[in-house]
Residue, then its C-alpha position, 0 to 999 in steps of 0.5 A: x492555510x498552505x501559504x507557509x509551505x514553500x515551493x521547495x517543500x512541495x517539489x516532488x523528490x527525484x527519489x520518487x520520480x526515479x521509483x515511478x520511472x522504474x515502475x513505468x519502464x518495468x510495466x512496459x517490459x512486462x507488457x511487451x515481454x521485452x525481457x530475458x526474464x519475464x519474472x524479473x520484470x514482474x518483480x521490478x514492476x510489483x516492487x516499484x509499484x508497491x513502494x510508489x503506493x506506500x509513498x502515496x499512502x503517506x502523502x495522503x496522510x500528510x496532505x490531509x494533516x496539512x489542510x487540517x492545520x499541521x503546517x509543520x508537514x512541509x518542513x519535514x519533507x512529507x509533501x515531496x513523496x520522498x520515502x527517505x523523509x519518513x520517520x521510520x523508513x524501515x517500518x514504512x518501506x523496508x519491512x513492507x517490501x520484505x513481507x511482499x517478497x516473503x509472503x505476498x501480503x501488503x504490510x501497512x507501516x507507520x511513517x509520517x509524524x503528525x503534530x496532532x495538537x495543531x489539529x482541531x476537530x475530531x472529524x479532521x483527525x479521523x479523515x487524516x487517519x483514513x486518507x492513507x488506506x483509502x489511497x490503497x483502495x483507490x490504487x486497487x480500483x485503478x489496477x483492477x479497472x481492466x478486470x471490472x470493466x471487462x477489458x482484459x482481452x486487450x491486456x497481455x496475459x503476463x501483464x494481467x497477472x502482474x496487475x492482479x498480484x499488485x492489486x492483491x497487495x493493495x487490498x490486503x494493505x487496506x484491510x489490515x490498515x482499517x482494522x481498529x487496532x492500536x497503531x493502525x489507521x483504523x484505530x486512528x479513525x475511531x480514536x478521536x471519538x473514544x474517551x480520554x481514559x480509554x485512549x490513555x489505557x490503550x496508548x502503551x500498546x500502540x507500538x505492538x498493534x501491528x505485531x499482534x495482528x501478524x501474530x494472530x494471522x499465524x492462527x490457521x483459522x484466522x489466516x483462512x478467514x482473512x484470505x477468504x475476505x481478500x479473495x471475496x473482494x478480489x472476485x468482486x473486482x473481477x480478478x480470479x484466483x488464477x490471475x493472482x496465483x500466477x502473478x505471485x509465481x512470476x513475481x518469485x523469479x528466483x524460483x524459475x519461470x513458471x510453466x503455464x500450459x498455453x502461456x506462450x500460445 
């Protein structure tokens, strides 16, 4: 099925490789504290890591769509991991990064355009929609491995905070994306199993689903319930509120370096 996809269509983009290099170098700077501003190193690591995870999220959608029967994926450049190839760069990259900077929440964004008529079978459609947020789940599991493996004693304190905050973004993105709201991946999972009449009625509201979710999150009771669920998942992964809090504080380097008693000891 993938024979129509050329090597060029599958070649990893220099843009993605550059982002990955920034993530690796900034991770090293955080680990070794080889930076005049530890907070700025954390900022670079978290932002580049977040964008890399967004690219992998969309790649997962594209790759499963390819195997599901949409061979147009290759020509659109989605298999190159290049975020500039996405249908809506603003929704997929710019807005998520802005939300991370402003509020420390992982914003899911729609990006790849899949020609659904090429794909046969309801299960295939559901798997394609689920593949993206499942990537965030796997990313969160990898980032929190030192915590749930009990190996944090081997991890420098600053790096532990940065890992915790980046993992928090992955968890929030996964939860939001799995909500069965039109326009989000969670709805895409169940949509193939709904009647044609219901799908037609819901379709006009899909572009506003994400806005509705964030509007509802402004309700204090809903916001508290949401972050209680996030905190519960983070605790289950072994990450404490202390770690995520200070990770976000260092991330906001423009506010000055946080003063943690004993941090330099």
